[in-house]
C-alpha positions as CSV (number, residue, x, y, z in Angstrom):
1,M,-118.2,5.8,-46.1
2,K,-116.4,5.6,-49.4
3,K,-114.6,8.9,-48.1
4,T,-114.1,7.3,-44.1
5,K,-112.9,3.5,-45.7
6,L,-110.0,6.1,-47.6
7,K,-109.8,8.2,-45.1
8,L,-108.9,4.8,-42.7
9,A,-106.1,3.7,-45.5
10,I,-104.5,6.7,-45.5
11,L,-104.2,6.6,-42.3
12,A,-102.5,3.1,-42.0
13,S,-100.7,4.1,-44.8
14,V,-98.8,6.4,-43.1
15,A,-98.7,4.4,-39.9
16,I,-97.6,1.4,-40.9
17,A,-94.5,3.9,-43.0
18,A,-94.1,5.9,-39.4
19,I,-93.0,2.3,-37.9
20,L,-91.4,1.0,-41.1
21,S,-89.0,4.0,-41.1
22,G,-88.6,3.4,-37.2
23,C,-87.2,0.4,-37.9
24,A,-84.6,1.2,-40.7
25,N,-83.8,3.7,-38.4
26,S,-83.3,2.2,-35.6
27,G,-79.8,-0.2,-36.1
28,P,-77.7,3.2,-36.9
29,E,-79.7,5.6,-34.5
30,T,-80.1,2.9,-31.3
31,S,-76.7,0.6,-32.3
32,K,-74.7,0.7,-28.9
33,E,-71.5,-0.4,-31.0
34,V,-69.1,0.9,-33.2
35,N,-66.7,-1.4,-35.5
36,V,-62.6,0.0,-35.9
37,Y,-60.1,-1.9,-38.6
38,S,-57.2,-0.6,-36.8
39,A,-53.5,-0.4,-38.0
40,R,-52.3,1.2,-34.6
41,H,-51.1,-1.2,-32.0
42,Y,-50.6,0.6,-28.7
43,E,-51.7,0.3,-25.3
44,V,-52.3,4.0,-25.2
45,D,-54.9,3.0,-27.9
46,K,-57.0,0.5,-26.5
47,Q,-57.3,2.4,-22.8
48,A,-58.6,5.0,-24.9
49,Y,-61.6,2.6,-26.5
50,I,-61.9,1.3,-23.1
51,D,-62.6,4.8,-21.6
52,F,-64.8,5.4,-24.3
53,E,-66.9,2.8,-23.5
54,E,-67.3,3.6,-20.1
55,K,-68.3,7.5,-20.9
56,T,-70.6,6.4,-23.5
57,G,-72.3,2.6,-23.5
58,I,-70.8,2.1,-26.5
59,K,-69.3,-1.0,-27.3
60,V,-65.4,-0.5,-29.4
61,N,-65.0,-3.8,-31.5
62,I,-61.5,-3.5,-32.7
63,I,-59.8,-5.6,-36.0
64,E,-56.0,-5.3,-35.6
65,G,-54.0,-6.0,-39.1
66,K,-51.4,-4.1,-40.7
67,A,-53.1,-1.7,-42.6
68,P,-53.1,-3.5,-46.8
69,E,-54.5,-6.5,-44.8
70,L,-57.2,-4.0,-43.6
71,L,-57.3,-2.3,-46.9
72,E,-57.8,-5.4,-49.0
73,R,-60.5,-6.4,-46.5
74,M,-62.6,-4.0,-46.6
75,K,-62.0,-4.0,-50.7
76,R,-62.7,-7.8,-50.9
77,E,-66.4,-7.0,-48.2
78,G,-67.5,-4.0,-49.7
79,A,-70.9,-3.5,-49.1
80,D,-71.0,-5.5,-46.4
81,T,-67.8,-4.6,-44.9
82,Q,-68.3,-3.9,-40.9
83,A,-66.0,-1.3,-41.3
84,D,-67.1,1.6,-39.3
85,L,-63.2,4.2,-38.8
86,F,-60.3,2.5,-40.1
87,I,-57.4,4.2,-38.6
88,T,-53.8,3.8,-39.8
89,A,-50.5,5.7,-39.8
90,D,-49.3,7.6,-43.1
91,M,-51.4,9.4,-45.6
92,G,-49.6,6.7,-48.0
93,N,-52.2,4.0,-46.4
94,I,-55.3,6.5,-45.6
95,Y,-55.6,7.2,-49.8
96,Q,-55.3,4.0,-50.8
97,A,-58.6,3.5,-48.6
98,I,-60.0,7.7,-49.9
99,D,-58.4,6.7,-53.9
100,G,-59.9,3.0,-53.1
101,D,-64.1,4.9,-53.2
102,M,-64.3,3.0,-49.1
103,T,-64.9,6.8,-47.2
104,Q,-66.9,9.2,-46.6
105,E,-67.3,12.2,-45.0
106,L,-66.0,12.4,-41.8
107,T,-67.2,15.8,-40.3
108,S,-68.7,17.4,-36.9
109,K,-68.3,20.7,-34.9
110,I,-65.9,19.5,-32.3
111,L,-63.5,17.2,-35.1
112,N,-63.6,20.6,-37.0
113,E,-62.7,22.3,-33.4
114,N,-60.2,19.8,-32.4
115,I,-58.3,19.8,-35.6
116,P,-57.0,22.6,-38.1
117,E,-58.0,22.5,-41.3
118,K,-54.2,21.5,-42.4
119,L,-55.0,17.8,-40.7
120,R,-58.1,17.2,-42.7
121,G,-59.4,16.3,-45.8
122,E,-60.2,19.3,-48.4
123,N,-63.3,17.3,-48.3
124,N,-62.9,15.8,-45.0
125,E,-62.2,12.6,-46.1
126,W,-59.1,12.2,-43.5
127,I,-59.5,13.1,-40.2
128,A,-55.4,13.4,-38.3
129,L,-55.1,11.2,-34.9
130,T,-51.5,12.4,-34.4
131,K,-48.2,14.0,-36.2
132,R,-45.0,11.7,-36.8
133,A,-41.6,13.2,-37.9
134,R,-39.0,11.6,-39.9
135,V,-36.1,13.6,-39.0
136,I,-32.3,12.4,-39.2
137,V,-31.0,9.8,-36.5
138,Y,-26.9,10.5,-36.1
139,D,-24.3,8.1,-33.6
140,K,-23.6,10.9,-30.8
141,E,-20.1,9.8,-30.4
142,K,-18.9,10.0,-34.1
143,V,-21.2,12.5,-35.8
144,N,-21.2,16.6,-35.0
145,P,-24.8,17.9,-35.5
146,N,-23.3,21.1,-36.7
147,S,-22.9,18.9,-40.1
148,L,-26.3,18.3,-40.7
149,S,-28.5,20.6,-42.5
150,T,-31.3,19.4,-45.3
151,Y,-32.5,16.2,-46.2
152,A,-30.3,16.8,-49.5
153,A,-27.1,17.4,-47.6
154,L,-27.5,13.4,-46.9
155,T,-26.2,12.8,-50.5
156,D,-23.6,14.3,-50.3
157,N,-19.2,12.7,-50.5
158,E,-19.3,13.3,-46.6
159,W,-22.0,10.5,-46.0
160,K,-20.6,7.6,-49.0
161,G,-21.1,4.3,-47.3
162,K,-22.2,5.7,-44.1
163,L,-26.0,6.3,-44.2
164,L,-28.6,3.0,-42.7
165,V,-32.1,3.3,-44.3
166,R,-35.2,1.3,-44.6
167,G,-36.1,-0.5,-47.2
168,A,-38.0,1.1,-50.4
169,D,-41.6,-0.8,-49.0
170,S,-41.4,1.4,-46.0
171,V,-44.7,3.3,-46.4
172,Y,-42.7,5.7,-44.2
173,N,-39.9,6.4,-46.6
174,Q,-42.0,6.1,-49.4
175,S,-44.2,9.1,-48.4
176,L,-40.8,10.8,-47.5
177,L,-39.7,10.9,-51.7
178,A,-43.9,11.7,-52.1
179,S,-43.1,14.6,-50.3
180,F,-40.3,16.0,-52.5
181,I,-42.2,15.3,-55.5
182,A,-44.6,17.4,-54.4
183,T,-42.0,20.5,-52.6
184,E,-38.7,20.6,-55.4
185,G,-40.3,18.5,-58.2
186,E,-40.1,14.9,-59.6
187,E,-36.4,15.4,-61.2
188,Y,-34.9,16.4,-57.7
189,A,-37.1,13.9,-56.0
190,K,-35.1,10.7,-58.2
191,M,-31.7,12.9,-57.7
192,W,-32.6,12.5,-54.1
193,A,-33.2,8.5,-53.8
194,Q,-29.9,7.8,-56.3
195,G,-28.1,10.0,-53.9
196,I,-29.3,8.0,-51.1
197,V,-28.6,4.7,-52.5
198,D,-25.1,5.8,-53.2
199,N,-24.4,6.4,-49.9
200,L,-25.7,3.7,-48.4
201,A,-23.8,1.8,-46.1
202,R,-25.1,-1.8,-46.1
203,D,-28.6,-3.2,-48.6
204,P,-31.9,-1.0,-47.2
205,K,-33.6,-3.4,-44.1
206,G,-35.3,-3.7,-41.1
207,N,-37.4,-1.0,-39.1
208,D,-36.5,2.5,-37.6
209,R,-36.0,0.2,-34.4
210,D,-33.8,-1.5,-36.3
211,Q,-31.4,1.7,-38.2
212,V,-31.5,2.5,-34.7
213,K,-29.7,-1.2,-33.3
214,A,-27.2,-0.7,-36.1
215,I,-26.0,3.0,-35.5
216,A,-25.6,2.0,-32.0
217,A,-24.0,-1.2,-33.2
218,G,-21.2,1.1,-35.4
219,E,-22.5,-0.7,-39.0
220,G,-23.8,3.4,-40.0
221,L,-23.2,6.5,-38.6
222,V,-26.3,8.6,-40.2
223,T,-30.0,7.1,-40.4
224,L,-33.7,8.2,-40.8
225,V,-36.3,7.7,-38.0
226,N,-39.9,8.7,-37.2
227,T,-39.7,10.8,-33.4
228,Y,-42.4,8.3,-31.7
229,Y,-39.6,5.4,-32.0
230,L,-36.9,6.9,-30.4
231,G,-39.3,7.9,-27.6
232,Q,-41.1,4.0,-27.5
233,M,-36.7,3.2,-27.1
234,L,-35.7,5.4,-24.5
235,N,-38.8,4.3,-22.5
236,S,-38.5,0.1,-23.3
237,A,-38.9,-2.2,-20.9
238,D,-36.0,-4.1,-23.0
239,P,-32.6,-2.5,-21.2
240,E,-30.5,-3.2,-24.8
241,E,-33.3,-0.9,-26.9
242,V,-32.6,2.1,-24.6
243,K,-28.6,1.8,-24.5
244,A,-29.1,1.9,-28.0
245,A,-31.7,4.7,-28.3
246,Q,-28.9,6.5,-25.3
247,K,-26.0,6.5,-28.0
248,V,-27.8,8.4,-31.3
249,G,-29.2,12.1,-31.5
250,I,-32.1,13.1,-33.1
251,F,-31.9,16.4,-36.1
252,F,-34.8,18.1,-37.5
253,P,-33.8,19.0,-40.5
254,E,-34.8,22.4,-42.5
255,N,-38.5,21.4,-43.5
256,T,-38.5,18.2,-41.1
257,H,-41.5,15.9,-43.2
258,V,-44.2,15.3,-40.9
259,N,-46.5,12.8,-41.7
260,I,-50.2,11.8,-39.6
261,S,-51.6,8.8,-38.3
262,G,-55.1,9.2,-39.0
263,M,-58.7,7.9,-39.9
264,V,-61.5,7.5,-42.1
265,L,-65.4,7.3,-41.8
266,S,-65.7,3.8,-43.7
267,K,-68.0,4.6,-47.3
268,Y,-71.0,2.3,-45.6
269,S,-70.4,2.3,-42.0
270,A,-73.8,0.8,-40.4
271,N,-73.0,2.7,-37.1
272,K,-72.0,6.5,-38.0
273,A,-73.5,8.6,-35.7
274,N,-71.1,6.4,-33.1
275,A,-68.0,6.2,-35.5
276,I,-68.1,10.4,-35.1
277,L,-68.6,9.8,-31.6
278,L,-64.9,7.8,-31.1
279,A,-63.5,10.2,-33.8
280,E,-64.2,13.4,-31.4
281,Y,-63.6,11.4,-28.5
282,L,-60.1,10.3,-30.1
283,T,-59.1,14.1,-31.2
284,S,-60.1,15.0,-27.9
285,V,-57.8,17.2,-25.4
286,K,-57.7,13.8,-22.6
287,V,-57.0,11.2,-25.4
288,Q,-54.7,13.4,-27.3
289,E,-52.6,14.2,-23.8
290,A,-51.8,10.8,-23.4
291,Y,-51.1,10.2,-27.5
292,T,-48.5,12.5,-27.2
293,A,-47.1,12.0,-22.8
294,Q,-47.5,7.7,-23.9
295,N,-46.5,7.2,-27.4
296,Y,-44.0,10.2,-28.2
297,E,-46.1,11.0,-31.1
298,Y,-47.3,14.8,-31.9
299,P,-50.9,15.5,-31.2
300,A,-53.0,16.6,-33.8
301,N,-55.4,18.7,-31.5
302,K,-54.4,22.0,-31.9
303,N,-55.0,22.8,-28.3
304,V,-52.3,20.4,-26.8
305,E,-48.7,20.9,-26.2
306,P,-46.6,18.0,-27.0
307,S,-45.3,16.6,-24.0
308,E,-41.9,17.5,-22.2
309,L,-40.1,14.9,-23.7
310,L,-40.5,15.5,-27.3
311,K,-39.9,19.5,-26.0
312,T,-36.1,18.2,-25.3
313,W,-35.4,17.1,-28.8
314,G,-35.5,20.6,-30.1
315,E,-38.5,22.4,-32.3
316,L,-39.9,21.3,-34.8
317,K,-40.6,23.0,-37.9
318,P,-42.6,21.3,-40.8
319,Q,-42.7,20.9,-44.2
320,D,-45.1,23.4,-46.4
321,L,-47.7,21.1,-48.1
322,D,-51.1,19.6,-48.7
323,L,-50.8,16.3,-47.3
324,S,-53.1,14.7,-48.8
325,D,-50.0,14.8,-51.7
326,L,-48.3,12.5,-50.4
327,G,-50.8,10.0,-51.1
328,R,-51.3,11.2,-54.7
329,N,-47.4,10.9,-55.1
330,N,-47.0,7.1,-53.4
331,K,-47.2,4.8,-56.8
332,K,-44.1,7.2,-58.2
333,A,-42.9,7.6,-55.5
334,V,-42.7,3.9,-55.7
335,E,-41.4,4.1,-59.1
336,L,-38.5,6.6,-58.6
337,F,-37.1,3.8,-55.6
338,A,-37.1,1.4,-58.3
339,R,-35.5,3.2,-60.5
340,A,-33.1,4.2,-57.9
341,A,-32.2,0.1,-57.2
342,W,-33.1,1.5,-53.9
343,K,-34.2,-2.1,-52.0
């Protein structure tokens, strides 16, 4: 009798444990949603989320905002965050999430097949979504492209009083300078920043679109712009943007600076499996073709060609560096901008 009672007790315990185990796993395994904190605000992204929902039945909940705001929110929420994926532009922002211990490995066989190793973190802590080239943009009427060569050449006396740039708070410019720290050293980066400041036509201000508009208005001759902005302006519903973009040319300097938009998996994701499924979908051929055709970004998927518009601009030959260095060197870049009085 005692053995029978003991056996029944053991079986009951096993049954209860199995039930509890099933309940504990039911959230991540059976949940039909995924939460995305996104600093990308494009129609092509919204359509991709809609298509994913229709394809999988998994609801995509989007919290949009600027990258620093979303990063601060994730940090404040900690283990209680609702975020599954954090999607943003620029390695500077991505690295802040990693450095802040807010991420975990984002990997799968499909992701590894879609995205080449150089566009993934060393430990799969980040995955590229698209590539962005930061190029030299010039006044087509007043500048001979044969006079352009490198980023360094923009510090020559030839361009004194002719350059336009965004402010030192632009993460795009911070990453550009961070790339020079990685490839050429801190002293070179410091001299480059100072040389650019010495050649400015006006104090840094505005965004990339504003630099193009200022060149079209005759305020300067040369600037630095991410290529996708030119694509957006040339295809804008605003005729003034189209007109401004048509007045400038694009020049790919030697060792063109290429950054990314990308994604990380939240350390406290409650819907990890769904988040990975969404990441796989966003890196698929279908979505990557939409990114380059509709938002004029370079695809991260190695099996997707850039759009025809991008091809007409010239061949992209990117810097040879570990993209994570853009994040690692961000603080030093900010410091060098301050020392150069880059406002």
